[in-house]
C-alpha positions as CSV (number, residue, x, y, z in Angstrom):
1,M,150.9,116.5,95.0
2,A,147.4,115.3,94.6
3,P,144.9,117.7,93.9
4,S,141.9,118.2,96.1
5,L,139.0,116.7,95.1
6,V,137.0,120.0,95.3
7,D,139.4,121.1,93.0
8,A,139.5,118.0,90.7
9,A,135.9,118.0,90.0
10,A,135.9,121.7,89.1
11,A,138.9,121.2,86.7
12,L,136.6,118.3,85.1
13,R,133.6,120.8,84.9
14,A,135.4,123.1,83.1
15,A,137.2,120.5,80.7
16,V,133.7,119.6,80.1
17,A,132.5,123.1,79.5
18,D,135.6,123.8,77.0
19,L,134.8,120.6,75.0
20,I,131.2,121.5,74.3
21,A,132.1,124.9,73.4
22,A,134.7,123.5,71.1
23,D,133.9,124.3,67.3
24,T,133.1,121.1,66.0
25,D,131.9,122.2,62.5
26,T,135.6,123.2,61.4
27,A,137.5,120.3,62.4
28,T,138.9,117.6,60.0
29,V,137.1,114.0,60.1
30,A,140.6,113.2,61.4
31,E,140.4,115.9,64.8
32,V,136.5,114.3,65.2
33,V,137.4,110.8,65.3
34,A,140.3,111.2,67.6
35,A,138.1,113.4,69.8
36,M,135.5,110.7,69.7
37,D,138.0,108.3,71.1
38,D,139.2,110.7,73.8
39,V,135.6,111.0,75.2
40,E,135.5,107.6,75.2
41,S,138.3,107.0,77.1
42,V,137.0,109.7,79.4
43,R,133.9,108.1,79.6
44,R,135.4,104.5,80.7
45,L,137.9,106.6,83.2
46,L,135.0,108.4,85.0
47,P,133.2,105.5,86.7
48,V,136.7,105.1,88.6
49,A,136.8,108.2,90.1
50,E,132.6,107.3,91.4
51,H,133.5,104.0,92.9
52,R,136.1,105.7,95.3
53,I,133.8,108.7,95.8
54,L,130.8,106.2,96.6
55,N,133.1,104.0,98.9
56,R,134.2,106.5,101.2
57,L,130.4,108.0,101.2
58,A,129.1,104.8,101.9
59,A,131.9,103.5,104.2
60,D,131.8,107.0,106.2
61,T,128.4,108.8,105.8
62,N,125.1,108.7,108.0
63,P,122.5,109.3,105.6
64,L,120.4,110.6,108.7
65,D,122.7,113.3,108.9
66,Y,121.2,114.4,105.6
67,G,118.0,113.5,106.0
68,A,118.0,109.9,104.1
69,T,117.7,106.5,105.8
70,T,119.9,105.1,103.4
71,V,122.7,106.0,101.6
72,S,121.1,104.8,98.2
73,K,118.0,107.1,98.7
74,L,120.6,109.9,99.2
75,L,122.4,109.6,96.0
76,A,118.8,109.3,94.6
77,F,117.6,112.3,96.0
78,R,121.0,114.3,95.8
79,L,121.7,113.5,92.3
80,R,117.9,112.9,90.8
81,I,118.3,109.6,90.1
82,S,116.2,106.4,90.7
83,T,116.8,104.4,93.9
84,G,117.4,101.1,91.5
85,E,120.1,103.2,89.8
86,A,121.8,104.6,92.9
87,S,122.1,101.0,94.6
88,R,123.2,99.9,91.1
89,R,126.4,102.5,91.5
90,L,127.0,101.6,94.9
91,A,127.2,97.9,94.2
92,E,129.2,98.4,91.3
93,A,131.8,100.6,93.6
94,K,131.8,97.5,96.3
95,D,132.8,95.4,93.5
96,L,135.4,97.7,91.6
97,G,136.6,100.5,93.8
98,P,139.3,100.7,96.3
99,R,138.3,99.2,99.9
100,R,139.9,99.2,103.6
101,T,139.7,96.8,106.4
102,L,138.1,97.6,109.8
103,I,141.6,98.8,110.8
104,G,142.2,101.0,108.1
105,Q,144.3,99.1,106.1
106,P,143.9,99.1,101.8
107,L,142.2,96.2,100.2
108,D,142.5,95.6,96.5
109,P,139.1,95.7,94.6
110,V,136.4,92.6,94.9
111,L,137.0,92.3,91.1
112,A,140.6,93.7,90.9
113,Q,141.4,92.6,87.2
114,T,138.0,94.2,86.0
115,A,139.1,97.2,88.3
116,A,142.6,97.5,86.3
117,A,141.4,97.2,83.2
118,Q,138.7,99.8,83.9
119,I,141.8,102.1,85.1
120,D,143.7,101.7,81.6
121,G,140.5,102.7,80.4
122,A,140.3,99.3,78.2
123,I,136.9,98.3,79.0
124,N,133.6,99.8,78.7
125,A,130.5,99.7,80.9
126,E,128.9,96.8,79.0
127,H,131.9,94.8,79.7
128,V,131.7,95.5,83.5
129,K,127.9,94.6,83.5
130,I,128.7,90.9,81.7
131,I,131.2,90.3,84.0
132,R,129.4,91.1,87.2
133,G,126.5,89.2,86.0
134,F,128.9,86.0,85.5
135,F,129.9,86.3,89.1
136,A,126.4,87.0,90.2
137,T,125.8,83.6,88.4
138,L,128.6,81.6,89.3
139,P,127.9,79.1,91.9
140,D,129.1,79.2,95.4
141,H,131.3,76.2,95.6
142,I,133.9,77.6,92.7
143,D,136.9,78.3,94.7
144,P,138.7,81.7,95.2
145,H,141.9,80.5,92.4
146,T,139.8,79.2,90.0
147,R,137.4,82.3,90.0
148,Q,140.3,84.8,89.6
149,A,141.4,82.5,86.8
150,A,137.9,82.7,85.5
151,E,138.2,87.3,86.0
152,A,141.5,86.9,84.1
153,D,140.0,85.4,81.0
154,L,137.2,87.3,80.9
155,V,138.9,90.7,81.4
156,R,141.6,89.8,78.2
157,V,138.5,89.2,76.6
158,A,136.8,92.2,77.3
159,R,140.0,93.8,76.4
160,E,140.4,92.6,72.9
161,H,136.6,92.0,71.8
162,G,133.2,94.1,72.2
163,P,130.5,93.1,74.4
164,E,129.1,90.4,71.9
165,G,132.6,88.6,72.0
166,L,132.3,88.7,76.1
167,R,129.1,87.5,76.1
168,K,130.1,84.5,74.1
169,A,132.9,83.6,76.5
170,V,130.8,84.3,79.6
171,T,128.4,81.5,78.1
172,L,131.3,78.8,77.2
173,L,133.2,79.4,80.6
174,L,129.9,78.9,82.9
175,A,129.2,75.7,81.2
176,L,133.0,74.6,81.6
177,L,132.7,75.7,85.4
178,H,129.3,74.2,85.7
179,P,128.6,71.5,83.4
180,D,126.4,69.5,86.0
181,G,124.2,72.7,86.1
182,T,122.9,71.4,89.7
183,F,122.7,74.3,92.3
184,S,122.2,74.2,96.2
185,D,119.5,75.5,98.0
186,E,121.2,78.7,99.0
187,E,122.2,79.6,95.7
188,R,118.4,78.9,94.1
189,H,117.3,81.0,97.0
190,R,119.8,83.6,96.3
191,R,118.1,83.9,92.6
192,R,114.4,83.7,93.3
193,G,112.0,86.7,92.9
194,I,109.2,87.6,90.7
195,V,109.3,91.1,89.4
196,I,106.3,93.1,88.1
197,G,107.7,95.8,85.6
198,K,106.1,98.8,85.1
199,Q,102.9,99.8,83.9
200,Q,102.8,100.4,80.0
201,A,100.5,102.5,78.3
202,D,98.0,100.2,77.4
203,G,97.6,99.1,81.1
204,M,99.4,96.1,80.8
205,S,102.5,95.2,83.1
206,P,105.1,92.7,82.3
207,V,106.1,89.7,85.1
208,T,109.5,88.1,85.0
209,G,111.6,86.1,87.6
210,Y,112.5,82.8,88.7
211,L,110.8,80.5,90.7
212,T,112.0,77.6,93.2
213,P,111.6,74.0,92.4
214,E,109.2,74.2,95.7
215,A,107.0,77.2,93.9
216,R,106.9,75.6,90.9
217,G,105.8,72.5,91.9
218,T,102.6,74.3,94.3
219,F,101.8,76.2,91.4
220,E,101.7,73.2,88.8
221,A,99.5,71.8,91.3
222,L,96.9,75.0,91.4
223,L,97.4,75.6,87.5
224,A,96.2,72.0,86.7
225,K,92.6,72.5,88.5
226,M,92.5,76.5,87.9
227,A,94.2,77.0,84.5
228,A,92.4,73.9,82.8
229,P,90.2,74.5,79.6
230,G,86.9,75.7,80.8
231,M,87.9,77.0,84.3
232,C,87.7,80.5,85.5
233,N,87.3,82.1,82.0
234,P,86.4,85.6,81.7
235,D,84.6,85.3,78.5
236,D,81.6,83.0,80.6
237,V,78.9,84.6,81.8
238,A,79.5,82.8,85.2
239,P,83.1,81.8,85.0
240,V,84.1,78.3,87.0
241,V,85.8,79.1,89.8
242,D,84.7,75.9,92.0
243,G,84.2,72.1,90.6
244,D,84.4,70.8,87.2
245,P,83.7,72.6,84.1
246,E,81.2,71.0,81.7
247,P,82.7,69.3,78.7
248,E,81.5,71.8,75.9
249,R,82.7,74.4,78.2
250,A,85.9,73.0,77.7
251,E,85.5,72.2,74.2
252,R,84.8,76.2,73.6
253,D,87.8,77.4,75.5
254,T,89.9,79.3,72.8
255,R,92.4,80.9,75.0
256,T,96.0,80.2,75.2
257,P,97.5,78.1,78.2
258,A,99.1,81.8,78.8
259,Q,95.9,83.2,79.0
260,R,94.7,80.3,81.4
261,T,97.2,80.9,83.7
262,H,96.8,84.6,83.5
263,D,92.9,84.2,84.2
264,A,93.7,81.2,86.8
265,L,96.0,84.0,89.0
266,L,93.5,86.3,88.9
267,A,91.3,84.0,90.1
268,M,92.9,83.0,92.6
269,G,94.1,86.3,94.1
270,R,90.3,87.2,94.1
271,M,89.8,84.2,96.2
272,V,92.4,85.5,98.7
273,L,91.1,88.9,98.8
274,C,87.4,87.6,99.4
275,S,88.4,85.3,101.7
276,G,88.6,87.8,104.8
277,K,91.8,86.1,106.0
278,L,94.3,88.5,105.1
279,G,94.1,90.7,108.3
280,Q,95.0,94.3,108.3
281,L,97.6,96.3,106.3
282,N,98.9,99.8,107.7
283,G,94.9,100.1,109.3
284,L,93.0,99.1,106.7
285,P,91.8,95.3,105.3
286,V,93.5,93.8,103.0
287,T,91.7,94.7,99.7
288,V,92.0,96.9,96.4
289,I,91.7,100.1,97.3
290,V,90.4,102.8,94.1
291,S,89.9,106.2,93.7
292,N,88.1,108.4,91.2
293,T,86.4,111.0,90.7
294,L,82.7,111.3,90.5
295,Q,82.6,113.0,86.6
296,D,84.2,110.1,85.4
297,L,82.1,107.2,87.3
298,E,79.0,109.5,85.6
299,S,80.7,109.2,82.2
300,A,81.5,105.7,82.3
301,A,84.5,107.0,80.8
302,G,87.5,109.2,81.1
303,R,90.6,109.2,82.9
304,P,91.6,105.8,84.6
305,A,91.1,105.2,88.2
306,V,94.2,104.9,90.6
307,T,95.2,102.0,92.8
308,A,96.7,102.2,96.0
309,G,99.8,100.7,94.5
310,G,99.9,103.2,92.1
311,S,98.9,101.6,88.8
312,L,95.9,102.8,86.5
313,L,92.7,100.9,86.4
314,P,90.5,101.6,83.3
315,M,86.8,102.2,83.8
316,P,85.2,99.1,82.5
317,D,88.0,96.9,84.2
318,L,86.7,99.1,87.5
319,I,83.2,98.6,87.2
320,R,84.0,95.0,86.5
321,M,85.6,94.7,90.0
322,A,83.1,96.7,91.6
323,S,80.8,93.5,91.1
324,H,83.0,91.7,93.5
325,A,83.6,91.9,97.4
326,H,86.0,93.6,99.6
327,H,86.7,96.6,97.4
328,Y,87.3,100.4,98.6
329,L,86.0,103.0,96.1
330,A,87.1,106.5,97.3
331,V,84.9,109.4,94.8
332,F,85.9,112.8,94.7
333,D,84.6,115.9,92.5
334,G,87.2,116.2,89.7
335,H,87.1,120.3,90.2
336,T,87.2,120.9,93.8
337,G,88.9,117.6,95.1
338,Q,86.3,117.1,97.9
339,A,85.8,114.0,99.3
340,L,81.5,112.9,98.0
341,H,81.3,109.5,98.8
342,L,83.2,106.8,100.8
343,G,81.8,103.6,99.5
344,R,82.2,99.9,100.3
345,T,80.6,96.7,98.9
346,R,80.1,94.4,102.2
347,R,82.9,95.5,104.1
348,C,82.4,98.5,106.1
349,A,85.5,101.1,105.5
350,N,87.7,100.9,108.5
351,P,89.4,104.6,109.4
352,A,88.0,106.8,106.4
353,Q,90.8,108.7,106.6
354,R,92.9,106.9,105.1
355,I,90.7,106.0,102.3
356,V,90.9,109.7,101.6
357,L,94.8,109.8,101.7
358,H,94.7,106.7,99.7
359,A,92.7,108.9,96.9
360,R,94.5,112.2,97.7
361,D,98.3,111.3,98.2
362,R,98.6,107.9,96.3
363,G,101.8,106.9,98.1
364,C,104.9,108.7,100.4
365,T,104.6,112.3,99.9
366,R,108.4,112.6,100.5
367,P,109.6,113.9,97.5
368,G,111.4,111.2,94.9
369,C,109.9,108.3,97.2
370,T,108.2,105.9,94.7
371,V,106.9,103.9,97.6
372,D,102.7,103.1,96.9
373,G,99.5,103.9,99.6
374,Y,99.5,100.0,100.4
375,R,102.9,100.3,102.4
376,S,102.5,104.2,103.4
377,Q,101.7,105.5,107.0
378,V,99.9,108.3,108.1
379,H,102.3,111.0,109.3
380,H,100.8,114.5,110.8
381,A,101.9,116.6,108.2
382,V,101.1,119.8,110.1
383,A,102.3,119.5,113.4
384,D,103.7,116.1,115.0
385,W,101.5,114.4,117.4
386,K,103.6,115.0,120.6
387,D,103.6,118.5,119.5
388,D,99.6,118.9,120.2
389,G,99.2,117.6,116.3
390,Q,95.7,117.4,115.2
391,T,94.2,113.5,113.8
392,D,92.6,115.8,111.4
393,V,92.0,114.5,107.5
394,D,93.5,118.0,106.3
395,D,96.1,117.3,108.4
396,L,97.4,114.0,107.5
397,S,99.2,112.9,104.6
398,F,100.9,109.7,103.8
399,A,104.6,108.4,104.4
400,C,106.2,105.3,104.2
401,G,107.9,103.7,107.2
402,P,111.3,104.9,107.0
403,D,110.8,108.1,105.9
404,N,107.8,108.4,108.5
405,R,110.5,107.6,111.5
406,M,113.8,109.7,109.8
407,I,111.5,112.7,110.4
408,E,111.2,112.1,113.9
409,T,115.1,112.4,114.1
410,T,116.8,114.7,111.0
411,A,116.1,118.0,110.2
412,W,113.3,117.6,107.7
413,R,110.1,119.4,108.0
414,T,106.5,119.0,106.0
415,R,103.7,121.8,106.0
416,K,100.5,121.4,103.9
417,R,100.0,123.6,101.1
418,T,96.5,125.5,100.7
419,D,95.9,123.1,97.9
420,G,96.0,120.2,100.6
421,T,99.2,118.6,99.1
422,T,102.1,118.1,101.8
423,E,105.1,120.0,101.3
424,W,108.2,118.7,102.8
425,I,111.3,121.0,103.9
426,P,114.8,119.3,103.2
427,P,118.0,119.8,105.9
428,P,120.6,122.4,104.6
429,Q,122.5,119.8,103.3
430,L,119.9,118.4,100.7
431,D,118.9,122.2,99.7
432,T,119.1,121.5,96.0
433,G,116.6,123.2,94.9
434,Q,114.6,120.3,94.2
435,A,110.2,120.6,94.0
436,R,109.4,119.9,97.6
437,V,105.9,118.3,96.7
438,N,106.2,114.8,95.5
439,D,104.5,114.5,92.0
440,L,105.7,110.8,91.1
441,H,102.3,109.5,92.3
442,H,100.5,112.2,90.5
443,P,101.7,112.3,86.8
444,E,99.1,114.5,85.8
445,R,100.9,117.4,87.9
446,L,104.3,116.9,86.0
447,L,102.6,117.1,82.6
448,R,100.4,120.0,84.0
449,Q,102.3,123.8,83.0
450,A,103.4,126.3,85.4
451,D,100.3,128.6,84.6
452,E,97.9,126.3,85.3
453,D,99.4,125.5,89.0
454,D,97.0,125.9,92.0
455,D,97.6,128.3,94.6
456,D,100.4,126.6,96.4
457,D,100.8,128.8,99.4
458,P,102.0,127.0,102.6
459,V,99.1,127.2,105.4
């Protein structure tokens, strides 16, 4: 008789506790090596159990019952992992875990041979990632029989070699199965995408991705003009963005082609923002919204400002951007947090309360949510509108669309603390003792010592 899931999980925790408590100092080298082999075997087997659990969760759980809009958000909050990692685990479980038909009949995993090797403890997480990546790249026209044969070849290599050897096999097998290198429009559109990576310590952000042939052709035409030598050069007192640069201006342009491309994209983005033709986003014209303190503005130094997208903007960049139109700037006192000035250059600020929320909340206030202010909606945090809630800036907060709608149908509650932050009270099913205030948009709070916390009594 199979043990219950709860008992098996408890036994696993107990076994791991015993392993941690074991005396490694008195063990022989041979015993240490043997223990290392056993730990690696368990590490390879644990995903097998996780896949079964996650597939059951994805199939039979309504995330709204647990105060989440998606299963990935439920996992992220419950396990304190990123939503990206939660989505990756669910996708891997979908490929490697057991499945059932609509009437409950069992089905083999999508990658059955890879799953079998994982159950044997013969392959590790790196092997699995490489094999799944191969099938994500494989063209759609490859027939199922060939796919199964390819999986068998790759699993055989993975059982006998490390990830380096498997990568070489993947490269060769893809070349053999797809020698002409042609892809359908559907395959290209599936791979298309541009990713702006996390902002680094120096303020720079990496960019990666794939352009469709149409997108590349479009940008080639634009960049041929805007990224030409002498165009859009930030080192010029008056950069040329219209017409043709003088020959001497082009000759003294020492920028690399990559730098010219960057400056051209910046100039094109600024033109679009200044056109006034983008309409509105969540109640405000599409524009750059920046918040900073009066003290930092007066010193023209200090901490970077924060954009409504959550990125940091050094003071010299903020001052330079302020010379262009259509940027909002909310100025706050650095000590009291009181709103001192809602400024604009050429366009009047639409609802000023939204500007205050951009500066105060910076993004969705639900704990663990990373959605920035640009993509957030206004939420009545003290009392809902239908319950006679007041549309006063002190009673409002930001919430992304899914979380704002979720609170209408789940047991989540919100309230304001005396310091103005919004506290979210989760339903009992999600009560894991986590902080109820979302500090992800305020890294300065994450670094603050406990004795430096403001009064956080709810109002």
